[in-house]
C-alpha positions in Angstrom: 5.9 -11.0 24.5 9.4 -10.6 25.8 12.2 -12.5 24.1 15.9 -12.8 24.9 16.6 -10.2 22.3 13.8 -7.7 22.4 10.2 -6.8 23.3 7.2 -7.6 21.0 3.7 -6.4 21.5 0.8 -6.9 19.1 -2.5 -5.2 19.5 -5.6 -5.7 17.2 -8.3 -3.2 16.2 -10.1 -5.5 13.8 -13.5 -6.6 14.9 -16.6 -8.3 13.5 -18.0 -5.0 12.3 -15.0 -4.3 10.0 -15.5 -3.6 6.3 -15.0 -7.0 5.0 -14.9 -8.5 1.5 -18.6 -9.2 1.8 -19.3 -5.5 2.5 -17.2 -4.4 -0.3 -18.5 -7.0 -2.8 -22.1 -6.2 -2.0 -21.4 -2.5 -2.4 -19.2 -2.7 -5.5 -21.1 -5.4 -7.5 -24.4 -3.6 -7.2 -23.1 -0.2 -8.5 -23.9 0.9 -12.1 -20.1 0.7 -12.7 -18.9 -2.3 -10.8 -15.7 -2.3 -8.7 -14.0 -4.1 -5.9 -11.2 -2.3 -4.0 -7.6 -3.6 -4.5 -7.0 -4.5 -0.9 -8.8 -7.8 -1.7 -6.1 -8.9 -4.1 -3.9 -10.1 -1.3 -4.7 -13.6 -0.3 -1.9 -16.1 -0.2 -1.9 -16.6 -4.0 -2.3 -12.9 -4.6 0.6 -12.0 -2.4 2.7 -14.7 -4.2 1.8 -13.3 -7.6 2.5 -9.7 -6.5 5.9 -10.7 -5.3 6.5 -12.2 -8.8 5.3 -9.0 -10.4 7.9 -6.9 -8.4 10.7 -9.0 -10.1 9.4 -8.6 -13.6 11.6 -6.5 -16.0 8.6 -4.2 -16.9 7.8 -3.5 -13.3 10.2 -0.8 -12.2 8.6 0.7 -9.0 9.9 -1.8 -6.4 13.5 -1.9 -7.5 13.5 1.9 -8.1 12.2 2.7 -4.7 14.7 0.3 -3.2 17.5 2.1 -5.0 16.4 5.5 -3.8 16.3 4.1 -0.2 19.7 2.5 -0.6 21.2 5.8 -1.7 19.4 8.0 0.9 18.7 6.0 4.0 21.7 7.2 6.1 21.0 10.9 5.2 17.3 10.4 6.0 18.1 9.0 9.4 20.6 11.9 10.1 18.2 14.6 9.0 15.2 13.3 11.0 17.0 11.7 14.0 14.4 8.9 13.7 14.3 6.6 16.6 10.9 5.1 15.8 9.7 3.9 12.5 6.0 3.4 11.8 5.2 1.4 8.6 1.7 1.4 7.2 0.8 -1.7 5.2 4.1 -3.3 6.4 3.6 -6.9 5.3 7.0 -8.6 5.5 9.5 -5.8 5.8 12.0 -5.7 3.0 12.8 -2.2 1.7 12.2 -1.0 5.3 15.2 -2.9 6.4 17.4 -0.3 4.6 16.0 2.3 7.0 16.3 0.1 10.1 19.9 -0.8 9.2 20.7 2.9 8.9 19.0 3.6 12.2 21.0 0.8 13.8 24.3 2.1 12.3 23.5 5.6 13.6 22.6 4.1 17.0 19.2 5.7 17.1 17.1 2.6 16.6 14.6 2.1 19.4 11.2 1.0 18.2 9.5 -0.3 15.0 5.7 -0.1 14.7 4.3 -2.2 11.8 0.7 -1.7 10.8 -1.0 -4.4 8.8 -4.2 -6.4 8.5 -2.5 -9.8 9.1 -1.6 -10.7 12.7 0.3 -13.7 11.5 2.5 -11.7 9.2 3.1 -9.1 12.0 4.1 -11.7 14.5 6.5 -13.5 12.2 8.0 -10.3 11.1 8.5 -9.1 14.7 10.3 -12.3 15.6 12.6 -11.9 12.6 13.4 -8.3 13.5 14.2 -8.8 17.2 16.8 -11.4 16.0 18.2 -9.0 13.4 18.3 -6.0 15.7 19.0 -7.0 19.3 17.3 -4.7 21.7 14.7 -3.3 19.3 11.1 -3.0 20.5 8.3 -4.0 18.1 4.8 -2.8 18.6 2.5 -4.2 15.9 -0.9 -2.9 15.1 -3.4 -5.2 13.4 -5.9 -3.0 11.7 -7.0 -1.0 8.7 -4.7 2.0 8.5 -7.4 4.1 6.8 -9.5 3.8 9.9 -7.4 2.9 12.9 -4.5 5.4 13.0 -5.6 6.2 16.6 -4.3 2.7 17.5 -0.7 3.9 17.1 1.1 4.0 20.4 2.2 7.4 21.7 5.5 8.4 20.2 8.5 8.2 22.6 11.2 9.6 20.3 11.6 11.2 16.9 9.1 9.3 14.7 8.9 8.8 11.0 5.8 7.3 9.4 6.6 5.5 6.2 4.1 4.6 3.5 6.0 3.0 0.7 5.3 1.2 -2.6 3.2 3.9 -4.2 0.1 2.5 -2.4 -1.1 6.1 -1.8 -2.0 6.1 -5.5 -4.7 3.5 -4.9 -6.8 6.2 -3.1 -9.2 8.4 -5.2 -8.1 12.0 -4.8 -10.7 13.0 -2.1 -9.9 9.9 0.0 -6.2 10.4 -0.5 -6.3 13.9 0.9 -8.5 12.8 3.8 -6.0 10.0 4.6 -3.1 12.4 4.5 -4.9 14.8 6.8 -5.3 11.9 9.3 -1.5 11.3 9.0 -0.8 15.0 9.6 -2.9 14.8 12.8 -0.8 11.8 14.0 2.5 13.8 13.6 4.1 16.0 16.2 6.3 18.9 15.0 9.4 16.8 15.3 7.9 13.8 13.4 8.0 13.2 9.6 6.1 11.3 6.9 8.1 9.4 4.2 5.8 8.7 1.2 6.5 6.7 -1.9 4.9 7.8 -5.1 5.1 6.6 -8.7 5.7 9.5 -11.1 4.0 10.6 -14.2 6.0 9.4 -17.2 5.8 8.0 -20.8 2.4 6.2 -20.9 4.1 3.3 -22.7 6.4 2.7 -19.8 3.4 2.9 -17.3 1.2 0.6 -19.3 3.9 -2.0 -19.8 4.3 -2.2 -16.1 0.7 -3.4 -15.7 0.6 -5.5 -18.9 3.7 -7.6 -18.6 4.5 -10.0 -21.3 4.5 -13.0 -19.0 0.9 -12.4 -18.0 1.6 -12.4 -14.3 -0.3 -9.2 -13.7 -3.3 -10.6 -15.6 -3.3 -13.7 -13.3 -3.0 -11.4 -10.3 -6.0 -9.4 -11.5 -8.1 -12.4 -12.1 -7.2 -13.9 -8.8 -9.5 -11.4 -7.1 -12.4 -13.3 -8.6 -11.0 -16.5 -7.1 -10.9 -14.8 -3.7 -14.6 -13.9 -4.1 -15.4 -17.4 -5.2 -13.7 -19.0 -2.2 -14.7 -16.5 0.5 -18.3 -15.7 -0.7 -19.3 -18.9 -2.4 -19.5 -17.2 -5.9 -19.2 -18.9 -9.3 -17.1 -16.4 -11.3 -15.5 -18.2 -14.3 -12.0 -16.7 -14.3 -11.5 -17.7 -17.9 -14.5 -15.6 -18.9 -12.8 -12.3 -18.0 -9.8 -10.7 -19.6 -7.3 -8.4 -17.9 -7.4 -4.7 -18.9 -4.9 -2.0 -17.8 -4.6 1.4 -19.4 -3.3 4.9 -18.5 -5.9 7.6 -18.2 -4.1 10.7 -19.3 -6.7 13.1 -17.9 -6.7 11.6 -14.4 -3.0 10.7 -14.6 -3.6 7.2 -13.2 -3.5 3.6 -14.3 -6.8 1.7 -14.2 -7.0 -2.1 -13.9 -10.2 -3.8 -14.9 -11.6 -7.2 -15.7 -13.7 -7.3 -18.9 -16.4 -9.9 -19.4 -15.8 -11.8 -22.6 -19.5 -12.7 -23.0 -22.8 -12.0 -21.3 -23.0 -13.9 -18.0 -24.7 -14.3 -14.7 -22.7 -14.7 -11.5 -24.2 -15.9 -8.2 -22.6 -14.9 -4.9 -24.0 -17.5 -2.5 -23.1 -15.9 0.8 -24.7 -12.6 -0.2 -27.7 -14.1 -1.9 -26.7 -11.9 -4.8 -27.1 -12.4 -8.6 -24.9 -10.2 -10.7 -25.4 -9.7 -14.5 -22.5 -8.8 -16.8 -23.1 -7.7 -20.3 -20.7 -8.6 -23.1 -17.5 -6.6 -22.5 -18.8 -5.0 -19.3 -15.9 -4.2 -17.0 -15.3 -4.5 -13.3 -12.7 -2.1 -11.9 -10.2 -3.6 -9.5 -7.6 -0.8 -9.1 -6.6 2.8 -9.8 -3.0 3.7 -9.3 -2.4 7.5 -9.5 0.8 8.8 -10.8 2.4 12.0 -9.4 4.4 15.0 -10.2 6.2 17.0 -7.6 3.5 19.7 -7.9 0.7 17.1 -7.3 2.5 15.8 -4.2 3.0 19.4 -2.9 -0.7 20.2 -3.5 -1.9 17.1 -1.7 0.4 17.8 1.2 -0.7 21.4 1.4 -4.4 20.3 1.5 -3.5 18.0 4.4 -1.6 20.5 6.4 1.8 19.0 5.5 4.9 20.6 4.0 7.3 18.9 1.6 10.8 19.0 2.8 12.7 16.6 0.5 11.8 15.1 -2.8 14.1 12.2 -3.7 14.1 10.6 -7.1 16.1 8.2 -9.1 18.2 9.4 -12.1 15.4 8.6 -14.6 12.7 10.2 -12.4 10.5 7.1 -12.4 9.7 7.1 -8.7 10.0 9.5 -5.7 10.2 9.4 -2.0 8.8 12.6 -0.3 9.7 13.6 3.2 7.2 15.9 4.8 6.4 17.5 8.2 3.5 19.3 9.7 3.2 22.7 8.1 4.3 25.5 10.4 2.2 28.6 10.9 3.5 31.5 8.9 
């Protein structure tokens, strides 16, 4: 699609054989310890609730990451020479605009490559961006960034892949390192990765961020059951589950779960599945790992990456890590 202001191209790698909600629900609800992965939070209502969460006083990650970017975007553009920005899980770009603005101001901005599961969101975002940045090229990839990194177009200039919001913490450790190895393979020596990570801190601060006083996170958590009800013809009673979020000090991560308030039987019509919940049995919906600098460096080293900059806020709540492919010694 060519517009008066810039070029837009959208490609899709999603097909009928993709790992869908049905696949994940069948797999997760039949395990001894039930779970459904957090990517299924984000229907329209889930996205609205998460946007509300980011504005809550207890939820510091979004505003803190934005502040780090505000303070460091020009320096990051200068040090990397970035002309292409690849954003994984882009959604509607907000914080990323700080980097794109800095690229525009430095006169290096050439191409933005958003990667997301929603073609509608990618298309609308692309139209907004070509108006905001005349001459920019947008190449959107519709797909699962865990599985379709090979769909990225060949780099044409210095490229930075950004993965913001602390989403890397949703991966279990083994999956996280495999994913980072895939990113390392996608980088040339002149390219960089910019990774957002929530940091280990006072457990009370962490738990408050996932147990807000307004109950928005609880509604967000229970909304996953509404998604399963609607999409898979299930009969979860949302009022029969309570929101649980706690910090596991040994694993250094937050777990979010839904706890059954009484014994119950749930039918998932499209799967022909009957699921039994005991009283107080829990369904895990998310892990969110927290990081130290040492943990980031260890994960990078295991993936063939090398930490180059570790940028934090004054209170060391959150970090942005800039990495490149590790050079042979």
